[in-house]
C-alpha positions in Angstrom: -49.1 -28.3 45.8 -50.3 -25.3 44.2 -53.7 -24.3 43.1 -53.4 -22.4 40.4 -55.6 -20.0 39.1 -57.8 -20.9 35.9 -58.1 -18.5 33.4 -59.7 -20.3 30.8 -59.7 -23.9 30.1 -56.3 -25.1 30.4 -54.8 -22.0 30.8 -53.2 -21.3 34.3 -52.3 -18.1 35.9 -48.5 -19.1 37.1 -47.6 -15.2 37.9 -46.2 -14.0 41.7 -46.5 -10.9 43.8 -43.3 -8.7 44.6 -44.2 -6.9 48.3 -40.4 -6.3 48.8 -39.3 -4.1 46.3 -39.6 -0.3 47.3 -38.7 1.1 43.8 -39.7 0.2 40.3 -37.1 0.0 37.9 -35.1 1.8 41.3 -37.0 4.7 40.5 -40.7 4.5 41.2 -42.3 3.9 44.9 -44.2 1.1 44.9 -46.3 1.4 48.4 -48.6 -1.6 47.1 -46.2 -4.0 45.5 -46.6 -5.4 42.0 -47.6 -8.5 40.4 -45.2 -10.1 37.3 -47.6 -11.9 35.4 -46.9 -15.2 33.3 -49.4 -17.5 31.8 -49.8 -21.4 30.9 -51.5 -22.9 28.0 -51.7 -26.9 28.4 -53.0 -28.0 24.7 -51.4 -30.6 22.7 -48.4 -28.4 23.0 -47.8 -26.4 26.2 -46.9 -22.8 26.1 -45.6 -20.5 28.8 -46.1 -17.2 27.9 -43.4 -14.7 29.3 -41.6 -15.4 33.0 -41.0 -13.3 35.8 -38.6 -11.2 37.8 -35.4 -13.5 38.6 -36.2 -12.7 42.6 -39.5 -15.2 42.6 -37.9 -17.9 39.9 -38.1 -20.5 42.7 -41.4 -19.9 43.0 -42.2 -19.7 39.5 -40.7 -22.7 38.5 -42.4 -24.7 41.0 -45.8 -23.6 40.2 -45.1 -24.3 36.2 -43.4 -27.5 37.2 -47.4 -28.5 39.4 -48.9 -27.4 36.4 -47.5 -29.8 33.4 -47.5 -32.9 35.9 -44.9 -34.5 34.5 -45.1 -33.0 31.0 -42.6 -31.3 29.0 -42.6 -27.3 28.2 -42.7 -26.9 24.5 -42.8 -23.4 24.1 -41.7 -20.1 25.9 -43.4 -16.8 24.3 -41.4 -13.8 25.1 -43.3 -10.9 24.5 -41.3 -8.8 26.4 -37.6 -8.7 27.3 -37.6 -6.7 30.2 -35.6 -8.2 33.1 -38.7 -8.0 35.2 -40.3 -10.4 32.6 -37.8 -12.0 31.1 -35.4 -12.6 34.2 -36.2 -16.0 34.4 -35.6 -17.4 30.8 -32.0 -18.6 31.4 -33.1 -20.8 34.6 -36.2 -21.5 32.8 -34.4 -23.3 29.8 -31.9 -24.8 32.5 -34.7 -27.1 33.9 -36.6 -27.4 30.2 -33.5 -27.8 28.1 -35.8 -28.4 25.1 -38.2 -25.9 25.1 -38.2 -23.9 22.1 -38.2 -19.8 22.1 -40.9 -18.3 20.4 -40.1 -14.3 19.7 -39.1 -11.6 16.5 -35.8 -10.4 15.5 -35.1 -7.7 17.9 -36.1 -10.5 20.8 -33.6 -12.6 20.2 -30.7 -9.8 20.1 -31.8 -9.1 23.7 -31.7 -12.7 24.1 -28.4 -13.1 23.8 -27.6 -10.3 25.1 -28.7 -10.7 28.6 -28.7 -14.6 28.6 -26.4 -15.5 26.4 -29.2 -17.7 24.4 -28.7 -18.2 20.7 -30.2 -21.9 20.3 -33.8 -23.5 20.1 -35.6 -20.3 18.8 -38.7 -20.0 16.9 -38.6 -16.6 15.1 -42.1 -15.5 14.1 -43.2 -12.0 12.4 -46.4 -10.2 12.3 -49.3 -11.8 11.7 -47.6 -15.2 12.1 -49.5 -18.5 13.9 -48.1 -20.9 16.2 -50.9 -23.9 16.1 -50.4 -26.3 19.7 -53.6 -28.2 19.2 -56.9 -26.8 19.6 -55.4 -23.0 19.7 -53.9 -21.3 17.1 -52.0 -18.5 19.0 -50.8 -15.4 16.5 -48.6 -12.4 16.9 -48.4 -9.1 16.6 -45.5 -6.4 16.6 -46.3 -3.6 18.8 -42.8 -1.7 18.9 -42.1 1.0 21.5 -45.1 -0.3 24.0 -42.8 0.4 25.6 -39.4 -1.6 23.7 -38.8 -2.0 20.3 -39.0 -5.8 20.5 -42.5 -5.8 22.3 -45.3 -8.3 20.9 -48.5 -9.4 22.1 -50.2 -13.0 21.5 -54.0 -13.5 20.8 -55.2 -16.8 20.9 -58.4 -16.6 18.8 -60.3 -19.6 20.7 -60.7 -18.1 24.0 -60.1 -14.6 22.6 -57.6 -13.7 24.9 -54.9 -11.1 24.3 -51.7 -11.7 25.7 -50.7 -7.6 26.1 -47.2 -7.4 27.5 -47.1 -4.8 29.4 -50.0 -2.5 27.7 -53.2 -2.4 30.2 -50.7 -3.1 33.2 -50.7 -1.5 37.0 -48.4 -1.5 40.0 -50.0 -3.3 43.1 -50.1 -6.7 43.3 -52.8 -9.2 43.2 -53.9 -9.8 46.9 -55.7 -13.2 46.5 -57.8 -12.6 42.9 -56.2 -12.7 39.8 -59.2 -11.8 37.6 -61.1 -8.3 37.8 -64.2 -9.9 38.5 -62.9 -11.4 41.7 -61.8 -8.4 43.2 -62.7 -4.9 43.8 -60.4 -2.6 41.6 -60.7 0.6 42.2 -57.7 0.9 43.5 -55.8 -0.2 40.4 -57.3 2.5 38.0 -54.8 5.3 39.5 -51.7 3.2 39.4 -52.8 2.2 36.0 -52.2 5.8 34.7 -49.5 6.3 37.3 -47.6 3.2 35.2 -48.6 4.6 32.0 -46.7 7.9 32.7 -44.0 6.8 34.4 -42.7 3.7 32.3 -45.0 4.2 28.9 -45.2 8.0 28.7 -43.3 8.9 25.7 -44.2 6.5 23.7 -48.3 8.1 23.0 -47.7 7.3 19.0 -46.6 3.9 19.1 -49.8 3.1 21.6 -52.3 4.6 19.2 -50.9 2.5 16.6 -51.0 -0.7 18.6 -54.5 0.2 19.6 -55.7 0.8 16.1 -54.1 -2.4 14.8 -55.8 -4.6 18.0 -59.0 -3.0 17.2 -59.8 -5.6 14.5 -59.4 -8.6 17.3 -62.3 -9.9 19.2 -60.9 -9.3 22.8 -62.8 -11.0 25.7 -59.6 -11.2 28.2 -56.4 -9.0 28.4 -53.9 -10.9 30.3 -51.3 -8.2 31.1 -47.7 -8.9 32.9 -48.7 -6.7 35.8 -52.1 -6.1 37.5 -55.4 -8.0 37.2 -56.2 -9.8 34.0 -59.0 -7.4 32.4 -61.9 -8.9 31.7 -65.3 -6.9 33.1 -63.4 -3.4 33.0 -61.4 -4.2 29.5 -63.3 -1.2 27.7 -62.3 1.1 30.7 -58.7 0.0 30.7 -58.6 0.6 26.9 -60.2 3.8 27.1 -57.5 5.1 30.0 -54.8 3.8 27.4 -56.5 5.8 24.5 -57.0 9.2 26.5 -53.3 9.0 28.1 -51.7 8.1 24.9 -53.6 11.2 22.9 -52.0 13.2 25.7 -56.4 13.9 26.8 -56.0 15.6 29.9 -59.5 15.7 32.0 -60.7 18.9 33.7 -58.0 19.7 36.4 -55.0 21.3 37.5 -51.3 20.4 38.6 -50.1 22.6 41.0 -46.2 22.0 41.6 -44.0 24.3 43.6 -40.9 24.1 45.2 -40.6 25.8 48.3 -37.6 26.2 50.7 -38.8 29.0 53.5 -42.6 29.0 52.5 -43.3 32.1 49.9 -43.6 30.3 47.1 -46.0 27.6 48.7 -48.0 30.4 49.5 -48.0 31.7 46.0 -49.4 28.0 45.0 -51.9 28.1 47.9 -53.6 31.6 46.6 -53.4 30.4 43.0 -55.4 26.8 44.4 -57.4 28.4 46.0 -58.6 31.0 43.3 -59.1 27.6 40.9 -61.5 26.5 43.6 -63.0 29.7 43.9 -63.6 29.6 39.8 -65.2 26.1 39.7 -62.7 24.0 39.3 -63.0 21.0 41.3 -60.2 18.7 40.3 -57.1 20.5 42.1 -53.9 18.5 43.2 -51.0 20.1 45.0 -47.6 18.7 44.8 -44.7 19.8 46.7 -41.6 18.5 44.9 -39.6 18.4 48.3 -42.4 15.8 49.4 -44.1 14.1 46.3 -42.3 11.8 45.0 -42.2 12.5 40.9 -43.8 9.5 40.4 -47.0 10.9 41.5 -46.5 14.3 40.0 -46.2 12.8 36.5 -49.6 10.9 36.9 -51.4 14.0 37.3 -50.0 16.3 34.8 -50.8 13.4 32.7 -54.2 12.7 34.0 -55.2 16.7 34.1 -55.6 19.2 31.6 -53.8 22.1 33.3 -50.2 22.5 34.6 -49.1 25.6 37.4 -45.7 25.3 38.2 -43.9 27.6 40.8 -40.6 28.0 41.4 -37.6 29.9 43.5 -34.5 31.0 42.7 -31.5 28.9 43.7 -27.9 29.8 43.2 -29.4 31.9 40.0 -30.8 28.4 38.6 -34.1 26.7 39.1 -34.4 25.2 42.4 -32.8 21.7 41.8 -35.7 19.2 42.4 -38.0 21.7 40.1 -35.3 21.3 37.3 -35.3 17.7 38.0 -39.0 17.4 37.2 -38.8 19.1 34.4 -36.6 17.2 32.8 -38.8 14.0 33.4 -42.0 15.6 31.8 -39.7 16.7 28.7 -38.4 12.9 28.3 -42.2 12.0 28.2 -42.9 14.4 25.1 -46.5 15.1 27.6 -48.5 17.3 24.9 -51.0 19.8 24.4 -51.1 21.2 28.3 -52.6 24.4 29.3 -49.4 26.3 31.1 -49.4 28.7 34.0 -46.1 29.7 35.9 -44.9 31.7 39.0 -42.1 32.3 41.1 -39.8 34.3 44.1 -36.7 35.4 44.6 -34.9 37.2 47.3 -32.4 39.3 45.2 -32.1 38.2 41.8 -34.9 36.3 40.1 -34.1 34.0 37.0 -36.8 30.9 38.2 -39.6 32.7 35.9 -37.2 33.0 33.0 -36.3 29.0 32.9 -40.4 28.1 33.7 -41.3 30.2 30.3 -38.6 28.8 28.3 -40.0 25.5 29.4 -43.4 26.0 28.5 -42.5 27.6 25.1 -40.0 24.1 24.8 -43.1 22.0 25.7 -45.1 24.0 23.3 -47.6 24.3 25.6 -50.1 27.1 26.1 -49.5 29.6 28.7 -52.5 30.8 30.4 -52.0 34.1 32.2 -50.0 36.6 33.4 -46.8 34.7 35.3 -46.2 35.9 38.8 -43.0 37.0 40.6 -42.5 37.7 43.7 -39.7 39.4 45.4 -39.4 38.0 49.1 -42.7 37.6 51.1 -46.1 37.4 49.6 -47.2 41.2 49.1 -50.8 42.4 48.3 -50.3 43.1 44.7 -48.5 39.8 43.7 -51.1 37.6 45.9 -54.1 39.7 43.4 -51.9 38.5 40.4 -51.7 35.0 41.9 -55.3 35.0 42.2 -55.6 36.4 38.7 -53.6 33.6 37.5 -55.7 30.8 38.8 -58.8 32.3 37.7 -57.7 32.6 34.2 -56.5 28.6 34.3 -59.8 28.4 35.5 -61.2 30.4 32.6 -59.5 28.6 29.8 -59.7 24.9 31.3 -64.2 25.6 31.4 -64.0 28.0 27.9 
């Protein structure tokens, strides 16, 4: 029934789209949905690369049945055990009881933990190969990109890298599957957001993986989320390279919490100063409205970070406190940092922001600004000076 998309001769896309889920990992908004990508290679042996979320197993298994056209499934390669990719393994094994599951030692520990599967396993190590007929597949370990068991699979015949979550994005595949078939502009920002939310902490691991894979001739990247990269491989790799080195673009993310608008006016003043001093990429986020997913994306994207916070019950404003914890978790490096805050009768927020900047080892720019109650003329000028200092440092 299904007319499956051909990626290369005898390699088929058998993934699915999820337009139902509101939050990825029950944390990150999915306004444009997400795809779960899986690939079937039909050679002398038949090989499936990863599965999909169990919510879509019925569609997924029907696609595989149609593609195999009565043939058995010989191998399942598990590049990544996260349930959005490994969720259908148990059902797949029930439908194809003789399928050999290919993975590494860490894969098999998780396979038993999630699915109770301990038999029919084919273990591979770094650089091992699997001959399936006209193709020889090779395997490379990519631990902590972004789980410890992650590996990637390379098909030298067609120069295809099956890259697990690496180079993935949020966003469904709306008709086209390969980047040459679609307008991919909407995926680039979603790739940055995906990286910041999911992979962000593991920049060093990503750099090690990129260095290892640079020796391969890669003409197609088949990720587990988002488009298959062919025309835009260089851009996808460059984005991951820059993000994993924490190389922010020239621009500033201004993040603030505000109960009654006073801290917000400070943020607006700073943003106006940034613009007046030549900064074009400026993003303001009210933490009470912007989901942290988008704030983290912009903090990864831009070099400058300015955070403003009112004192709340002698602590940080709760949504700012939560955001700071998420930034710390991702260990974002090498940012220019300025901070400001307000209070009504006792101020501590600015002191907490100073401690945060010190913990992150960020470069503090300008003089912090602390305003008691409504914004006064002298504090307005201090906010302007903070914006100017950030602009000068960015362009320095």
